[in-house]
C-alpha positions, 0 to 999 in steps of 0.5 A: 145799378143796385143789384140782389142775388136770388138762386144764384142770379144777379137781379137788378132793382130800384129803391125810390120813397122815403127809406124810413117809411112805415110801409113798402111796396114791391113793383113787378112788371110784365113779360118782355118789359123791365122797371123802367118801362113798365113803371118809372116812365109811366110815374109810378116811382114818383106817385108811390114816394109821394104817398110816403112809401118806400118803393121797389122794383126789380127787373124779373130773371131774364129781362132788363139789366138782370140775368138772363139765363136761357134755361127753362127750368130757371124761370119756374114761377114759384122761383120768380115769387121767391125773387120777390121775397128775396129782395125784401130780405136784401132790403130788410123789409118784413112785409110790403104791398105787392103790385104786378102787372101781367106776368108780374100778377101771375108772380104775385099771386104765387107770392101771396099763395107761397106767403101770404103773411109777407104781403099787406095788400095785393094788386094784380093788373093785366089779368082777369077771368082768362087766367083760368082758360088753358093756353091756346097754343102752348109754346106759341109765345116762345116760339114768336121770340125765337123766329128771325123776324116778326114778320114770320108771326101770324097772331097780332097779340104775339106779334105785339109782344115780339115787336115790344121786346124788339124795342126794348132790346131784350134777350129773346132767348131769355124770354123764350126760356121764361115763357116756357117756365114751370107754371103754378096751376092758379084754380079757382079752388087754390086762389081761395086760400088768399087771404089778403085785401086784393084788387084785380085790374084789367082794361075793358078791351084787354082780350089777354086778360078777360074780365077782371071780375072773373078772377076777383070771385075767385078771391075772397073779398077781392074787387075788380075795377076795369079801365074803359077804352084799354086793351093790354098794352094801353093800360098801363099808361092809362091814368085810371090805373094808377087812380085806382091803385091808390083809391084801393090803398086809400084809408090804410096808407096813414 
C-alpha cells in the first residue's frame, strides 16, 4: 500500500497507468466509499491506463486505508482539497485532470476554486443543481453513522449510506466526523470563478444530486450529462458514466 502525508495524516493511494505519461488524472471517491470500491472495482484503473494516462486514486481522510481521526475540525473540505494537491506534490506531478464523485465532487470543486492552474480538466459526478440547496436536516448524516443500528434510521437515503458504510467496514465515527466537517460555500457566484473545462454528470433518478444542468449552468462553459435510469448509487457502475467521461476527454488526450 502506497502512502503520502497530508496535514500530518497518512493517506493511502494507488498509482496506475504508464509512469511516463504526459497527462495525469486523480480520482476522488464519495462519502463512505474508498478507492477500491468507487474506482478500481468499477474498471476505472484499467480504463485510465488504457488511455495512456498516469492515474492516481486516494482514500480520502476518514475512509478506506487512510487515517481516520474523529475530530470534525480535520475534515474541512478545503483541507481535503489540499490532500489532492499534496498527492500531486508527492508524485511529482504539476497538473492533472480531476474526477470526483459525490463528496469527491465537492472536494474537486473546492480544489478548482483554490488552485485551478493545477487542474487540466474537471469532471464532477453524482452532483447537480441541489448542491445549492440548504441541508434538509443538518447533522442527519452524522447521526445516521452514530446510531447503533440502521433500523433506527427512517430516511431511505441515509439508511443506504449507513448500510454501505457497514458493508465496507468503515469507521463510522470517523465518517460522522467527516460529515460534520467544515464546508466551503459553493454558491453560483463563487463557481463562476472556475475557468477549467468542466463536465457535470448525474443520474436521472438521483434525488440527492438533482439535474446536472443546474450545476453546469453556474460554471462557465460547463457541459452536463444525465445518465438515464440511474439513482445516486447505481450510476457508479453504469457504462455510460465512464463513456461520458471519455467522450468529454476525446480530442485532448492525444
